Jmol script that loads the backbone (N, CA, C; Angstrom):
load data "model"
ATOM      1  N   MET A   1       7.776  15.585 -10.234  1.00  0.00           N
ATOM      2  CA  MET A   1       8.105  14.528  -9.296  1.00  0.00           C
ATOM      3  C   MET A   1       6.818  14.107  -8.576  1.00  0.00           C
ATOM      4  N   TYR A   2       6.608  12.818  -8.483  1.00  0.00           N
ATOM      5  CA  TYR A   2       5.430  12.274  -7.810  1.00  0.00           C
ATOM      6  C   TYR A   2       5.832  11.750  -6.431  1.00  0.00           C
ATOM      7  N   ASN A   3       5.037  12.065  -5.435  1.00  0.00           N
ATOM      8  CA  ASN A   3       5.244  11.537  -4.082  1.00  0.00           C
ATOM      9  C   ASN A   3       4.259  10.401  -3.866  1.00  0.00           C
ATOM     10  N   TYR A   4       4.792   9.239  -3.541  1.00  0.00           N
ATOM     11  CA  TYR A   4       3.969   8.060  -3.293  1.00  0.00           C
ATOM     12  C   TYR A   4       4.086   7.670  -1.830  1.00  0.00           C
ATOM     13  N   TYR A   5       2.993   7.163  -1.308  1.00  0.00           N
ATOM     14  CA  TYR A   5       2.934   6.706   0.070  1.00  0.00           C
ATOM     15  C   TYR A   5       2.465   5.266   0.037  1.00  0.00           C
ATOM     16  N   PHE A   6       2.921   4.469   0.992  1.00  0.00           N
ATOM     17  CA  PHE A   6       2.547   3.061   0.948  1.00  0.00           C
ATOM     18  C   PHE A   6       2.346   2.473   2.336  1.00  0.00           C
ATOM     19  N   ALA A   7       1.548   1.415   2.357  1.00  0.00           N
ATOM     20  CA  ALA A   7       1.338   0.590   3.541  1.00  0.00           C
ATOM     21  C   ALA A   7       1.797  -0.813   3.163  1.00  0.00           C
ATOM     22  N   LEU A   8       2.691  -1.377   3.950  1.00  0.00           N
ATOM     23  CA  LEU A   8       3.340  -2.652   3.650  1.00  0.00           C
ATOM     24  C   LEU A   8       3.074  -3.657   4.760  1.00  0.00           C
ATOM     25  N   ALA A   9       2.757  -4.891   4.363  1.00  0.00           N
ATOM     26  CA  ALA A   9       2.560  -5.981   5.323  1.00  0.00           C
ATOM     27  C   ALA A   9       2.750  -7.300   4.590  1.00  0.00           C
ATOM     28  N   SER A  10       2.726  -8.375   5.351  1.00  0.00           N
ATOM     29  CA  SER A  10       2.855  -9.683   4.709  1.00  0.00           C
ATOM     30  C   SER A  10       1.610  -9.944   3.858  1.00  0.00           C
ATOM     31  N   GLN A  11       1.809 -10.693   2.780  1.00  0.00           N
ATOM     32  CA  GLN A  11       0.676 -11.049   1.925  1.00  0.00           C
ATOM     33  C   GLN A  11      -0.379 -11.797   2.728  1.00  0.00           C
ATOM     34  N   ASN A  12       0.066 -12.719   3.561  1.00  0.00           N
ATOM     35  CA  ASN A  12      -0.876 -13.505   4.348  1.00  0.00           C
ATOM     36  C   ASN A  12      -1.748 -12.597   5.205  1.00  0.00           C
ATOM     37  N   PHE A  13      -1.140 -11.638   5.862  1.00  0.00           N
ATOM     38  CA  PHE A  13      -1.893 -10.730   6.719  1.00  0.00           C
ATOM     39  C   PHE A  13      -2.918  -9.936   5.908  1.00  0.00           C
ATOM     40  N   LEU A  14      -2.468  -9.315   4.822  1.00  0.00           N
ATOM     41  CA  LEU A  14      -3.382  -8.464   4.056  1.00  0.00           C
ATOM     42  C   LEU A  14      -4.462  -9.252   3.326  1.00  0.00           C
ATOM     43  N   LEU A  15      -4.110 -10.424   2.820  1.00  0.00           N
ATOM     44  CA  LEU A  15      -5.074 -11.178   2.007  1.00  0.00           C
ATOM     45  C   LEU A  15      -5.968 -12.108   2.813  1.00  0.00           C
ATOM     46  N   ASN A  16      -5.500 -12.573   3.965  1.00  0.00           N
ATOM     47  CA  ASN A  16      -6.260 -13.569   4.712  1.00  0.00           C
ATOM     48  C   ASN A  16      -6.782 -13.108   6.069  1.00  0.00           C
ATOM     49  N   GLU A  17      -6.127 -12.137   6.668  1.00  0.00           N
ATOM     50  CA  GLU A  17      -6.515 -11.740   8.014  1.00  0.00           C
ATOM     51  C   GLU A  17      -7.237 -10.397   8.079  1.00  0.00           C
ATOM     52  N   GLU A  18      -7.211  -9.653   7.007  1.00  0.00           N
ATOM     53  CA  GLU A  18      -7.871  -8.348   6.958  1.00  0.00           C
ATOM     54  C   GLU A  18      -8.875  -8.327   5.818  1.00  0.00           C
ATOM     55  N   PRO A  19      -9.932  -7.543   5.951  1.00  0.00           N
ATOM     56  CA  PRO A  19     -10.926  -7.453   4.873  1.00  0.00           C
ATOM     57  C   PRO A  19     -10.470  -6.471   3.782  1.00  0.00           C
ATOM     58  N   LEU A  20      -9.270  -6.696   3.254  1.00  0.00           N
ATOM     59  CA  LEU A  20      -8.672  -5.750   2.316  1.00  0.00           C
ATOM     60  C   LEU A  20      -9.510  -5.579   1.053  1.00  0.00           C
ATOM     61  N   GLU A  21     -10.062  -6.660   0.550  1.00  0.00           N
ATOM     62  CA  GLU A  21     -10.875  -6.568  -0.660  1.00  0.00           C
ATOM     63  C   GLU A  21     -12.048  -5.614  -0.424  1.00  0.00           C
ATOM     64  N   GLU A  22     -12.676  -5.727   0.723  1.00  0.00           N
ATOM     65  CA  GLU A  22     -13.793  -4.850   1.071  1.00  0.00           C
ATOM     66  C   GLU A  22     -13.331  -3.399   1.219  1.00  0.00           C
ATOM     67  N   ILE A  23     -12.214  -3.195   1.877  1.00  0.00           N
ATOM     68  CA  ILE A  23     -11.672  -1.848   2.075  1.00  0.00           C
ATOM     69  C   ILE A  23     -11.392  -1.180   0.735  1.00  0.00           C
ATOM     70  N   LEU A  24     -10.717  -1.907  -0.175  1.00  0.00           N
ATOM     71  CA  LEU A  24     -10.368  -1.322  -1.472  1.00  0.00           C
ATOM     72  C   LEU A  24     -11.608  -1.140  -2.354  1.00  0.00           C
ATOM     73  N   ARG A  25     -12.569  -2.037  -2.263  1.00  0.00           N
ATOM     74  CA  ARG A  25     -13.811  -1.890  -3.020  1.00  0.00           C
ATOM     75  C   ARG A  25     -14.551  -0.640  -2.552  1.00  0.00           C
ATOM     76  N   GLU A  26     -14.659  -0.442  -1.235  1.00  0.00           N
ATOM     77  CA  GLU A  26     -15.325   0.741  -0.705  1.00  0.00           C
ATOM     78  C   GLU A  26     -14.599   2.024  -1.124  1.00  0.00           C
ATOM     79  N   ARG A  27     -13.279   1.973  -1.116  1.00  0.00           N
ATOM     80  CA  ARG A  27     -12.495   3.146  -1.528  1.00  0.00           C
ATOM     81  C   ARG A  27     -12.727   3.450  -3.002  1.00  0.00           C
ATOM     82  N   THR A  28     -12.795   2.410  -3.826  1.00  0.00           N
ATOM     83  CA  THR A  28     -13.059   2.589  -5.255  1.00  0.00           C
ATOM     84  C   THR A  28     -14.436   3.214  -5.467  1.00  0.00           C
ATOM     85  N   GLU A  29     -15.427   2.719  -4.753  1.00  0.00           N
ATOM     86  CA  GLU A  29     -16.780   3.274  -4.863  1.00  0.00           C
ATOM     87  C   GLU A  29     -16.819   4.738  -4.409  1.00  0.00           C
ATOM     88  N   TYR A  30     -16.080   5.042  -3.351  1.00  0.00           N
ATOM     89  CA  TYR A  30     -15.998   6.425  -2.870  1.00  0.00           C
ATOM     90  C   TYR A  30     -15.402   7.324  -3.950  1.00  0.00           C
ATOM     91  N   TYR A  31     -14.315   6.886  -4.575  1.00  0.00           N
ATOM     92  CA  TYR A  31     -13.679   7.675  -5.633  1.00  0.00           C
ATOM     93  C   TYR A  31     -14.642   7.868  -6.798  1.00  0.00           C
ATOM     94  N   GLN A  32     -15.335   6.813  -7.187  1.00  0.00           N
ATOM     95  CA  GLN A  32     -16.276   6.908  -8.305  1.00  0.00           C
ATOM     96  C   GLN A  32     -17.400   7.884  -7.986  1.00  0.00           C
ATOM     97  N   SER A  33     -17.891   7.867  -6.769  1.00  0.00           N
ATOM     98  CA  SER A  33     -18.973   8.778  -6.393  1.00  0.00           C
ATOM     99  C   SER A  33     -18.526  10.237  -6.397  1.00  0.00           C
ATOM    100  N   ARG A  34     -17.239  10.465  -6.277  1.00  0.00           N
ATOM    101  CA  ARG A  34     -16.666  11.819  -6.280  1.00  0.00           C
ATOM    102  C   ARG A  34     -16.041  12.170  -7.635  1.00  0.00           C
ATOM    103  N   ASN A  35     -16.196  11.281  -8.625  1.00  0.00           N
ATOM    104  CA  ASN A  35     -15.572  11.461  -9.955  1.00  0.00           C
ATOM    105  C   ASN A  35     -14.071  11.695  -9.840  1.00  0.00           C
ATOM    106  N   LYS A  36     -13.447  10.963  -8.938  1.00  0.00           N
ATOM    107  CA  LYS A  36     -12.009  11.073  -8.707  1.00  0.00           C
ATOM    108  C   LYS A  36     -11.304   9.878  -9.344  1.00  0.00           C
ATOM    109  N   ASN A  37     -10.176  10.135  -9.986  1.00  0.00           N
ATOM    110  CA  ASN A  37      -9.398   9.047 -10.578  1.00  0.00           C
ATOM    111  C   ASN A  37      -8.784   8.176  -9.495  1.00  0.00           C
ATOM    112  N   ILE A  38      -8.725   6.879  -9.762  1.00  0.00           N
ATOM    113  CA  ILE A  38      -8.089   5.952  -8.833  1.00  0.00           C
ATOM    114  C   ILE A  38      -6.605   6.302  -8.732  1.00  0.00           C
ATOM    115  N   ASP A  39      -6.140   6.503  -7.517  1.00  0.00           N
ATOM    116  CA  ASP A  39      -4.727   6.849  -7.308  1.00  0.00           C
ATOM    117  C   ASP A  39      -4.086   5.907  -6.293  1.00  0.00           C
ATOM    118  N   PHE A  40      -4.566   4.664  -6.287  1.00  0.00           N
ATOM    119  CA  PHE A  40      -3.966   3.674  -5.399  1.00  0.00           C
ATOM    120  C   PHE A  40      -3.874   2.343  -6.132  1.00  0.00           C
ATOM    121  N   TRP A  41      -2.895   1.532  -5.698  1.00  0.00           N
ATOM    122  CA  TRP A  41      -2.618   0.249  -6.322  1.00  0.00           C
ATOM    123  C   TRP A  41      -2.281  -0.767  -5.249  1.00  0.00           C
ATOM    124  N   PHE A  42      -2.610  -2.010  -5.516  1.00  0.00           N
ATOM    125  CA  PHE A  42      -2.250  -3.128  -4.639  1.00  0.00           C
ATOM    126  C   PHE A  42      -1.248  -3.968  -5.405  1.00  0.00           C
ATOM    127  N   VAL A  43      -0.063  -4.170  -4.808  1.00  0.00           N
ATOM    128  CA  VAL A  43       1.020  -4.867  -5.493  1.00  0.00           C
ATOM    129  C   VAL A  43       1.545  -5.997  -4.613  1.00  0.00           C
ATOM    130  N   LEU A  44       1.660  -7.181  -5.194  1.00  0.00           N
ATOM    131  CA  LEU A  44       2.253  -8.328  -4.500  1.00  0.00           C
ATOM    132  C   LEU A  44       3.752  -8.355  -4.753  1.00  0.00           C
ATOM    133  N   ASN A  45       4.500  -8.760  -3.765  1.00  0.00           N
ATOM    134  CA  ASN A  45       5.963  -8.880  -3.853  1.00  0.00           C
ATOM    135  C   ASN A  45       6.619  -7.645  -4.464  1.00  0.00           C
ATOM    136  N   PRO A  46       6.455  -6.491  -3.834  1.00  0.00           N
ATOM    137  CA  PRO A  46       7.032  -5.265  -4.391  1.00  0.00           C
ATOM    138  C   PRO A  46       8.552  -5.324  -4.390  1.00  0.00           C
ATOM    139  N   LYS A  47       9.138  -5.119  -5.535  1.00  0.00           N
ATOM    140  CA  LYS A  47      10.599  -5.176  -5.677  1.00  0.00           C
ATOM    141  C   LYS A  47      11.252  -3.817  -5.394  1.00  0.00           C
ATOM    142  N   PHE A  48      10.466  -2.773  -5.368  1.00  0.00           N
ATOM    143  CA  PHE A  48      10.999  -1.424  -5.227  1.00  0.00           C
ATOM    144  C   PHE A  48      11.096  -0.948  -3.782  1.00  0.00           C
ATOM    145  N   ILE A  49      10.603  -1.734  -2.836  1.00  0.00           N
ATOM    146  CA  ILE A  49      10.640  -1.327  -1.431  1.00  0.00           C
ATOM    147  C   ILE A  49      12.035  -1.577  -0.859  1.00  0.00           C
ATOM    148  N   ASP A  50      12.580  -0.578  -0.218  1.00  0.00           N
ATOM    149  CA  ASP A  50      13.875  -0.685   0.454  1.00  0.00           C
ATOM    150  C   ASP A  50      13.617  -1.077   1.908  1.00  0.00           C
ATOM    151  N   PHE A  51      13.765  -2.365   2.192  1.00  0.00           N
ATOM    152  CA  PHE A  51      13.466  -2.872   3.530  1.00  0.00           C
ATOM    153  C   PHE A  51      14.435  -2.350   4.586  1.00  0.00           C
ATOM    154  N   SER A  52      15.566  -1.806   4.168  1.00  0.00           N
ATOM    155  CA  SER A  52      16.533  -1.296   5.144  1.00  0.00           C
ATOM    156  C   SER A  52      16.000  -0.072   5.887  1.00  0.00           C
ATOM    157  N   GLN A  53      14.964   0.563   5.368  1.00  0.00           N
ATOM    158  CA  GLN A  53      14.404   1.732   6.045  1.00  0.00           C
ATOM    159  C   GLN A  53      13.515   1.356   7.228  1.00  0.00           C
ATOM    160  N   PHE A  54      13.264   0.050   7.402  1.00  0.00           N
ATOM    161  CA  PHE A  54      12.415  -0.434   8.482  1.00  0.00           C
ATOM    162  C   PHE A  54      13.238  -1.178   9.521  1.00  0.00           C
ATOM    163  N   ASP A  55      12.680  -1.317  10.696  1.00  0.00           N
ATOM    164  CA  ASP A  55      13.298  -2.087  11.764  1.00  0.00           C
ATOM    165  C   ASP A  55      13.517  -3.526  11.274  1.00  0.00           C
ATOM    166  N   SER A  56      14.729  -4.017  11.350  1.00  0.00           N
ATOM    167  CA  SER A  56      15.043  -5.349  10.833  1.00  0.00           C
ATOM    168  C   SER A  56      14.297  -6.449  11.572  1.00  0.00           C
ATOM    169  N   ASN A  57      13.830  -6.199  12.785  1.00  0.00           N
ATOM    170  CA  ASN A  57      13.062  -7.203  13.528  1.00  0.00           C
ATOM    171  C   ASN A  57      11.616  -7.295  13.045  1.00  0.00           C
ATOM    172  N   SER A  58      11.173  -6.318  12.267  1.00  0.00           N
ATOM    173  CA  SER A  58       9.788  -6.274  11.824  1.00  0.00           C
ATOM    174  C   SER A  58       9.515  -7.130  10.596  1.00  0.00           C
ATOM    175  N   PHE A  59      10.548  -7.417   9.810  1.00  0.00           N
ATOM    176  CA  PHE A  59      10.334  -8.090   8.548  1.00  0.00           C
ATOM    177  C   PHE A  59      11.248  -9.291   8.395  1.00  0.00           C
ATOM    178  N   ASN A  60      10.649 -10.395   7.992  1.00  0.00           N
ATOM    179  CA  ASN A  60      11.389 -11.589   7.619  1.00  0.00           C
ATOM    180  C   ASN A  60      11.457 -11.588   6.098  1.00  0.00           C
ATOM    181  N   LEU A  61      12.621 -11.356   5.542  1.00  0.00           N
ATOM    182  CA  LEU A  61      12.742 -11.207   4.101  1.00  0.00           C
ATOM    183  C   LEU A  61      12.447 -12.488   3.340  1.00  0.00           C
ATOM    184  N   ASN A  62      12.252 -13.597   4.044  1.00  0.00           N
ATOM    185  CA  ASN A  62      11.851 -14.842   3.384  1.00  0.00           C
ATOM    186  C   ASN A  62      10.348 -14.886   3.127  1.00  0.00           C
ATOM    187  N   ASN A  63       9.585 -13.983   3.751  1.00  0.00           N
ATOM    188  CA  ASN A  63       8.136 -13.923   3.558  1.00  0.00           C
ATOM    189  C   ASN A  63       7.799 -13.195   2.262  1.00  0.00           C
ATOM    190  N   SER A  64       6.574 -13.381   1.819  1.00  0.00           N
ATOM    191  CA  SER A  64       6.042 -12.621   0.691  1.00  0.00           C
ATOM    192  C   SER A  64       5.298 -11.416   1.254  1.00  0.00           C
ATOM    193  N   TYR A  65       5.486 -10.286   0.620  1.00  0.00           N
ATOM    194  CA  TYR A  65       4.873  -9.051   1.091  1.00  0.00           C
ATOM    195  C   TYR A  65       3.946  -8.469   0.040  1.00  0.00           C
ATOM    196  N   ALA A  66       3.076  -7.605   0.503  1.00  0.00           N
ATOM    197  CA  ALA A  66       2.172  -6.873  -0.371  1.00  0.00           C
ATOM    198  C   ALA A  66       2.157  -5.421   0.089  1.00  0.00           C
ATOM    199  N   VAL A  67       1.821  -4.552  -0.827  1.00  0.00           N
ATOM    200  CA  VAL A  67       1.839  -3.121  -0.530  1.00  0.00           C
ATOM    201  C   VAL A  67       0.649  -2.446  -1.204  1.00  0.00           C
ATOM    202  N   ILE A  68       0.088  -1.475  -0.513  1.00  0.00           N
ATOM    203  CA  ILE A  68      -0.917  -0.591  -1.078  1.00  0.00           C
ATOM    204  C   ILE A  68      -0.210   0.740  -1.264  1.00  0.00           C
ATOM    205  N   ILE A  69      -0.197   1.220  -2.489  1.00  0.00           N
ATOM    206  CA  ILE A  69       0.501   2.457  -2.840  1.00  0.00           C
ATOM    207  C   ILE A  69      -0.537   3.496  -3.226  1.00  0.00           C
ATOM    208  N   SER A  70      -0.298   4.739  -2.840  1.00  0.00           N
ATOM    209  CA  SER A  70      -1.230   5.799  -3.198  1.00  0.00           C
ATOM    210  C   SER A  70      -0.507   7.131  -3.316  1.00  0.00           C
ATOM    211  N   LEU A  71      -1.095   8.022  -4.074  1.00  0.00           N
ATOM    212  CA  LEU A  71      -0.629   9.401  -4.119  1.00  0.00           C
ATOM    213  C   LEU A  71      -1.206  10.209  -2.952  1.00  0.00           C
ATOM    214  N   ASP A  72      -2.153   9.626  -2.252  1.00  0.00           N
ATOM    215  CA  ASP A  72      -2.881  10.292  -1.171  1.00  0.00           C
ATOM    216  C   ASP A  72      -2.320   9.856   0.188  1.00  0.00           C
ATOM    217  N   LYS A  73      -1.541  10.718   0.793  1.00  0.00           N
ATOM    218  CA  LYS A  73      -0.917  10.408   2.082  1.00  0.00           C
ATOM    219  C   LYS A  73      -1.959  10.126   3.165  1.00  0.00           C
ATOM    220  N   SER A  74      -3.048  10.873   3.167  1.00  0.00           N
ATOM    221  CA  SER A  74      -4.056  10.674   4.208  1.00  0.00           C
ATOM    222  C   SER A  74      -4.739   9.311   4.079  1.00  0.00           C
ATOM    223  N   PHE A  75      -4.886   8.794   2.870  1.00  0.00           N
ATOM    224  CA  PHE A  75      -5.445   7.460   2.683  1.00  0.00           C
ATOM    225  C   PHE A  75      -4.538   6.411   3.307  1.00  0.00           C
ATOM    226  N   ILE A  76      -3.245   6.513   3.118  1.00  0.00           N
ATOM    227  CA  ILE A  76      -2.296   5.552   3.698  1.00  0.00           C
ATOM    228  C   ILE A  76      -2.284   5.683   5.217  1.00  0.00           C
ATOM    229  N   GLN A  77      -2.339   6.896   5.728  1.00  0.00           N
ATOM    230  CA  GLN A  77      -2.408   7.085   7.181  1.00  0.00           C
ATOM    231  C   GLN A  77      -3.696   6.484   7.741  1.00  0.00           C
ATOM    232  N   TRP A  78      -4.798   6.643   7.022  1.00  0.00           N
ATOM    233  CA  TRP A  78      -6.058   6.038   7.433  1.00  0.00           C
ATOM    234  C   TRP A  78      -5.939   4.519   7.441  1.00  0.00           C
ATOM    235  N   LEU A  79      -5.281   3.941   6.406  1.00  0.00           N
ATOM    236  CA  LEU A  79      -5.076   2.484   6.363  1.00  0.00           C
ATOM    237  C   LEU A  79      -4.286   2.015   7.577  1.00  0.00           C
ATOM    238  N   LYS A  80      -3.278   2.771   7.961  1.00  0.00           N
ATOM    239  CA  LYS A  80      -2.474   2.420   9.130  1.00  0.00           C
ATOM    240  C   LYS A  80      -3.362   2.354  10.379  1.00  0.00           C
ATOM    241  N   LEU A  81      -4.273   3.304  10.506  1.00  0.00           N
ATOM    242  CA  LEU A  81      -5.194   3.293  11.643  1.00  0.00           C
ATOM    243  C   LEU A  81      -6.214   2.171  11.522  1.00  0.00           C
ATOM    244  N   ARG A  82      -6.705   1.928  10.320  1.00  0.00           N
ATOM    245  CA  ARG A  82      -7.759   0.934  10.083  1.00  0.00           C
ATOM    246  C   ARG A  82      -7.241  -0.492  10.215  1.00  0.00           C
ATOM    247  N   ILE A  83      -6.077  -0.753   9.615  1.00  0.00           N
ATOM    248  CA  ILE A  83      -5.533  -2.112   9.601  1.00  0.00           C
ATOM    249  C   ILE A  83      -4.608  -2.344  10.794  1.00  0.00           C
ATOM    250  N   GLY A  84      -3.820  -1.353  11.118  1.00  0.00           N
ATOM    251  CA  GLY A  84      -2.962  -1.455  12.292  1.00  0.00           C
ATOM    252  C   GLY A  84      -1.592  -2.036  12.022  1.00  0.00           C
ATOM    253  N   PHE A  85      -1.517  -3.298  11.725  1.00  0.00           N
ATOM    254  CA  PHE A  85      -0.220  -3.974  11.643  1.00  0.00           C
ATOM    255  C   PHE A  85       0.402  -3.854  10.260  1.00  0.00           C
ATOM    256  N   VAL A  86       0.640  -2.622   9.833  1.00  0.00           N
ATOM    257  CA  VAL A  86       1.322  -2.349   8.571  1.00  0.00           C
ATOM    258  C   VAL A  86       2.421  -1.341   8.836  1.00  0.00           C
ATOM    259  N   ALA A  87       3.423  -1.379   8.001  1.00  0.00           N
ATOM    260  CA  ALA A  87       4.472  -0.355   8.032  1.00  0.00           C
ATOM    261  C   ALA A  87       4.139   0.646   6.941  1.00  0.00           C
ATOM    262  N   ILE A  88       4.324   1.904   7.223  1.00  0.00           N
ATOM    263  CA  ILE A  88       4.077   2.906   6.196  1.00  0.00           C
ATOM    264  C   ILE A  88       5.386   3.586   5.828  1.00  0.00           C
ATOM    265  N   GLY A  89       5.420   4.096   4.609  1.00  0.00           N
ATOM    266  CA  GLY A  89       6.600   4.782   4.116  1.00  0.00           C
ATOM    267  C   GLY A  89       6.247   5.593   2.897  1.00  0.00           C
ATOM    268  N   GLU A  90       7.261   6.115   2.259  1.00  0.00           N
ATOM    269  CA  GLU A  90       7.044   6.921   1.061  1.00  0.00           C
ATOM    270  C   GLU A  90       8.255   6.843   0.157  1.00  0.00           C
ATOM    271  N   PHE A  91       8.028   7.176  -1.100  1.00  0.00           N
ATOM    272  CA  PHE A  91       9.115   7.272  -2.066  1.00  0.00           C
ATOM    273  C   PHE A  91       8.709   8.272  -3.140  1.00  0.00           C
ATOM    274  N   ASN A  92       9.684   8.739  -3.901  1.00  0.00           N
ATOM    275  CA  ASN A  92       9.455   9.693  -4.981  1.00  0.00           C
ATOM    276  C   ASN A  92       9.807   9.049  -6.305  1.00  0.00           C
ATOM    277  N   SER A  93       9.137   9.499  -7.347  1.00  0.00           N
ATOM    278  CA  SER A  93       9.418   9.003  -8.682  1.00  0.00           C
ATOM    279  C   SER A  93       9.178  10.124  -9.681  1.00  0.00           C
ATOM    280  N   LYS A  94       9.937  10.108 -10.750  1.00  0.00           N
ATOM    281  CA  LYS A  94       9.750  11.095 -11.806  1.00  0.00           C
ATOM    282  C   LYS A  94       8.565  10.752 -12.690  1.00  0.00           C
ATOM    283  N   SER A  95       8.105   9.520 -12.619  1.00  0.00           N
ATOM    284  CA  SER A  95       6.994   9.100 -13.466  1.00  0.00           C
ATOM    285  C   SER A  95       5.856   8.526 -12.627  1.00  0.00           C
ATOM    286  N   ILE A  96       4.707   8.429 -13.261  1.00  0.00           N
ATOM    287  CA  ILE A  96       3.547   7.849 -12.596  1.00  0.00           C
ATOM    288  C   ILE A  96       3.797   6.363 -12.409  1.00  0.00           C
ATOM    289  N   PHE A  97       3.386   5.851 -11.277  1.00  0.00           N
ATOM    290  CA  PHE A  97       3.606   4.449 -10.932  1.00  0.00           C
ATOM    291  C   PHE A  97       2.685   3.569 -11.752  1.00  0.00           C
ATOM    292  N   LEU A  98       3.271   2.611 -12.455  1.00  0.00           N
ATOM    293  CA  LEU A  98       2.509   1.610 -13.176  1.00  0.00           C
ATOM    294  C   LEU A  98       3.067   0.260 -12.795  1.00  0.00           C
ATOM    295  N   PRO A  99       2.368  -0.462 -11.931  1.00  0.00           N
ATOM    296  CA  PRO A  99       2.891  -1.754 -11.485  1.00  0.00           C
ATOM    297  C   PRO A  99       2.973  -2.741 -12.648  1.00  0.00           C
ATOM    298  N   THR A 100       4.007  -3.556 -12.630  1.00  0.00           N
ATOM    299  CA  THR A 100       4.137  -4.594 -13.646  1.00  0.00           C
ATOM    300  C   THR A 100       3.272  -5.759 -13.272  1.00  0.00           C
ATOM    301  N   ILE A 101       2.638  -6.331 -14.240  1.00  0.00           N
ATOM    302  CA  ILE A 101       1.722  -7.453 -14.004  1.00  0.00           C
ATOM    303  C   ILE A 101       2.424  -8.753 -14.343  1.00  0.00           C
TER     304      ILE A 101
END
end "model"
wireframe off; spacefill off
backbone 0.3
color backbone group
């Protein structure tokens, strides 16, 4: 069983208001310098997120959302501190996460 952790926010916020590309590029470089496999993904319009687990006032389901998913809980917690306006959560899966393109 795989434990996944995620940071969720509106696409507009993550793509236009935060330096997400820079954050993920730096994280990728850090992993490469440590010979660590990439264990995070950026997904637009995640269909697998159960929005009922969040405060209904926090999300407008008419918006488009994006999520950063990782096997590393501390990375997602760090993102929450770094970015701030994201919701974090977790889910389990029997298989490795492979986002559909």
